[in-house]
N, C-alpha and C positions, 0 to 999 in steps of 0.2 A: 202510298204504302203497298197497294196491290202490285205495282210494278216491281218493287223490291222482292215481294214474295214470289212472283212469277219468274223472276230472274234466277231464283234458287231451285226451280223445279225443272223436271225433264219432260219431254214430249208434250209441251203446252199446246193446246188447241183452243182456238176461239170458237165458242159454242153459243151463238145467239147473243144473249145478254150476260154471258159469263164465260168461264174457261174450264177446261178439263186438263188434268196433268197427272203424271205418275205421283203417287203418294210417297213422300220421303220417310214415312213411319213404318213401311213394310216393303218387302221385295216386290215392287209393282212393275209388271211388264207391260200392262195395258192401262192407260190412264183411268184411275178410279176416283181421283180427288176433284171435286167440283168447287169452284170459287166464283163468287159474284160480289161486285161492289154495288151497294145500294145507293140511291140518289143522295142520301144524307152522309155518305162516306163510309158507313159500316161495311165490313167485309164478312160475308158468310162463307163457310167452308164445310164440306161434308165428304168423308171418305166412304164410298159405297162398298168398300171391302170390310168396313167395320172399325177402322181405327178411330179412337177418341180424338177429339179436337186437340186436347192437351198433348197427346202423343205426336200429332202432326206439328203443332207449334214447337214442341220440344225438339223435334228433329230439325226444325228450321232455326232454332235458337231464338224464338220469339215468345211473347207472352200474350195473354188474352187481351190486354190493353192495346196491343198493336193492331187489333182488328177494329178498333174504334178511332174515328178522327180525333185529333187533339181537341180537348175542351168539351167533347160531346158526353163524356162520362158523368157529368153532373146531372144529366137527365135520367140516369139509371140508379134508382134508390138502392137496389140490392147489389150494385156492382162492388162495393167495398167488401161485402161478405163473400161474393164470388171470387174476387181477387185474392182474398186471404186463403180461401180453399185452394185456389190455383197455386199459390206460393207453397202451400203445404205439400201439394202433389207434384210440384215442379220436377223433382228429381226421380220420381217413380220410373219413367221410361229409361233413364240412365242406369238406375239400379237394376232393372230387368236385364239390360245389356251386360252389365257386370256379372250378373248371375249366370247368364248364358256362357260367358267366358270361363267362369269358375267351373261350371259343369263339364265343359269340353276339356278343360285341363285335368279335372278329376278322372274323366273317362280315359284319357291318355295315360295317366299315371297307373290306372288299373289295367292297362293293356288292351283296352277296347279301341277298335278302329272306328273312326267317325265316317259316316256315309258322306257322299258328295254333297247332299243337301245340308247335312249338319255342318260340314266344313264351310259351305257358303254362308250359312247363318252365323257361324262363328266369325267369319271374315267381316260380315256386316256389323256385328256387335263390336268388334275391334275398331272398325272405322268410326262408328258413332261415339265410342268412348274416347278415342283419340281426338276426334273433332271437338268434343266437349272440353277436353283438357287443354287443347290449343286455344280455345275461346277464352278460358279462364285466365291463361297466362298472358 
């Protein structure tokens, strides 16, 4: 599974026992996402810029269970509870992107010009929403 994740990331660098790459959950210019596969197959990930693991997974179209090798979840007594919470929060990153698009549209309707940074953020939100819609169909 780590190969699949790495194939979706940019600027992947091998760092000793793990990898660093640009985080897909934010506009990352310098790799801030750390990934490591443990001997038992579990994958650890952390964005040092502060993105939540759920945001990173959402940007990749993955779920928490994708970080665990098949069959290993029976060892995690609290995983069912965690997975339920993840499913409930699954659409939060996408809803945030839709809100950004709505705010940009409202600003334009009110005659406000968007800054270059705001236009770039709007473009990123559009691409994430579009990607999500393509995955669903």
